[in-house]
C-alpha positions, 0 to 999 in steps of 0.5 A, spaced: 519 488 540 521 495 538 515 499 537 519 506 537 522 508 531 530 508 531 534 515 529 535 512 522 528 510 521 526 517 524 531 520 518 528 516 513 521 519 515 523 526 515 527 525 508 521 521 505 516 527 508 520 533 506 521 530 499 513 529 498 511 536 501 515 539 495 514 534 489 507 531 491 503 536 495 495 535 495 494 539 490 498 535 485 495 529 487 489 531 483 493 531 477 494 523 478 500 519 476 506 523 475 512 519 472 517 524 474 515 524 481 516 517 481 523 517 478 525 522 483 523 518 488 527 512 486 533 516 484 533 521 490 531 517 495 531 509 493 524 508 495 523 502 490 529 498 492 529 499 500 527 492 501 531 489 495 537 485 497 544 489 496 546 484 491 541 486 486 542 494 487 537 495 493 538 497 500 537 490 503 532 494 508 527 490 512 520 491 513 520 496 519 524 501 514 519 500 509 513 501 513 516 508 515 516 510 507 509 507 506 506 511 512 509 517 509 506 516 502 500 514 504 499 520 508 501 524 502 496 520 498 501 519 493 498 517 486 501 511 482 504 504 482 509 505 488 504 501 493 503 496 487 511 495 486 512 494 493 507 488 493 511 485 487 517 486 490 515 483 496 513 477 492 519 476 488 523 477 494 520 471 497 521 466 491 527 463 494 534 463 495 535 466 487 529 471 486 529 474 479 535 478 478 533 482 472 527 484 475 529 486 482 535 490 479 530 494 475 525 495 480 531 498 485 534 502 480 527 505 478 527 503 471 521 498 472 515 499 476 511 492 477 504 490 480 502 483 483 496 479 481 491 479 487 492 472 491 485 472 491 483 474 484 478 470 481 482 468 475 484 462 471 491 464 468 494 459 465 502 458 462 503 453 456 511 454 457 512 460 453 505 465 454 500 466 459 493 466 458 487 468 462 483 475 465 484 479 471 478 483 473 482 488 477 489 489 477 492 495 482 496 500 477 495 496 472 495 501 467 501 505 469 505 498 471 511 495 467 511 488 469 505 484 472 507 478 476 502 473 477 501 466 478 499 461 473 497 454 472 503 450 468 504 443 466 508 442 472 503 446 477 503 453 479 508 458 477 510 465 478 510 468 472 513 475 470 509 479 464 511 485 460 504 489 460 506 493 453 507 486 450 503 483 444 497 479 447 496 484 453 490 488 453 489 493 458 482 497 460 482 502 465 477 502 471 473 507 474 475 506 481 473 510 488 479 512 489 481 517 484 489 517 486 490 510 484 487 506 479 486 499 477 485 496 470 482 490 467 487 486 464 487 480 458 492 475 457 492 472 450 498 469 449 502 474 452 509 472 453 512 471 460 518 468 463 517 464 470 520 467 476 519 460 480 514 457 484 509 460 489 512 462 496 509 457 501 507 462 506 509 469 508 507 473 502 500 475 504 502 477 511 507 482 509 502 485 504 498 486 509 503 489 513 505 493 508 498 496 506 497 497 514 502 501 514 500 506 508 493 506 512 496 508 518 499 514 514 492 516 511 489 516 518 494 520 521 494 525 516 486 525 516 487 526 524 492 532 523 487 536 518 481 536 522 485 538 528 488 543 525 481 545 522 478 545 529 483 550 532 481 555 526 474 554 525 469 558 528 461 557 529 457 561 534 462 565 536 467 559 538 472 555 535 469 548 534 475 545 537 472 548 544 465 544 543 465 538 548 462 533 542 468 535 537 473 534 543 471 527 544 470 525 537 478 528 536 480 524 543 477 517 540 480 518 533 486 520 537 486 513 540 485 509 534 491 512 532 495 510 538 493 503 537 494 503 530 501 505 530 503 500 536 499 494 531 503 496 525 510 497 528 509 490 532 507 487 525 513 490 521 518 488 527 514 481 527 516 481 519 523 482 520 525 479 527 520 474 529 516 470 523 512 466 527 509 471 530 507 474 523 501 471 521 497 473 527 500 480 527 498 481 520 491 479 521 491 483 526 494 489 522 488 488 517 482 487 522 483 493 526 487 498 522 483 498 515 477 499 519 480 505 524 483 508 518 476 509 514 472 511 521 478 516 522 477 519 514 470 518 515 469 523 521 474 527 519 470 529 513 464 529 517 467 534 522 469 539 516 462 540 516 459 542 509 465 544 506 468 537 507 463 534 502 465 539 496 469 536 491 474 542 491 476 539 499 481 534 500 477 530 505 473 526 500 480 524 497 482 521 504 475 518 505 476 514 498 483 512 499 481 509 506 475 506 503 479 503 497 485 501 502 480 498 507 477 492 501 484 492 497 486 485 501 479 483 503 474 486 508 476 486 515 471 481 517 475 476 513 482 478 517 478 477 524 475 470 522 482 469 520 485 471 526 480 468 530 482 461 527 490 462 528 488 464 536 483 458 536 477 462 538 
């Protein structure tokens, strides 16, 4: 088991962090998705192709490297379809020995952004041999993505289909979401042209999505803690820095403990995905059961410790708070993952 980043992973982290600091600083986050930043993210760093196999133009890296990148994009609150594209890539690369070359190559080159219909989506999507029909109530980055990867019921069972979201027969409606840095859309498919990518993977996709999301949540958690620690060193109340008050110090210590535990859990889960698949189900369930809630609690407390200024629209605290809450329930609330973990452990 490896819980410490390798030198190569540290270099990746530093490169992504440096890029995001200059290309997508927090003030720019409020402007929303910038396709030019996304293009540079892929053109200069190749992040969209990080886990795409080398034969399709990607880097062929593992989930451990992807987790490093997602931690940084989470800390920067990167807007746009990067996480959604990661979800779609995870699903497509698990479709068997010969996944869809056209889609993976386009993702690796940064030409295609994609999204994945939620595995637990309450939708009846059907495939008639050439087109898909049905409605998806919530699609992550549905307005920005180019391709939707969706399970659909065909004549011979469920298949994974790819739908061009700009094609005829597709209607997208932007939803009003809690997290203003990353949108969702209602997608109606009325005879939308589709191509079959393969049969749904038997296992592993949902667990890898949980690990990927937990990595982003770890970044949000870390950035929230860094922000309030920095503020506690300069904010003066009643003639003292607020960081000198026992109540604040204890709260910051508790937040740091949550960060340390979350980091270990994410590192372990990413390692399991790459090196020990038999341990992945429990590791992934633990990641979402713990990290999602810990991320929200730290983001919440970081907002509260900022005092009145933290509640204003001008401050960044509410951006972290909302991303943390949206991520916490993106793949189901923590209680569902706790229940799954208990079942896996036969408790």
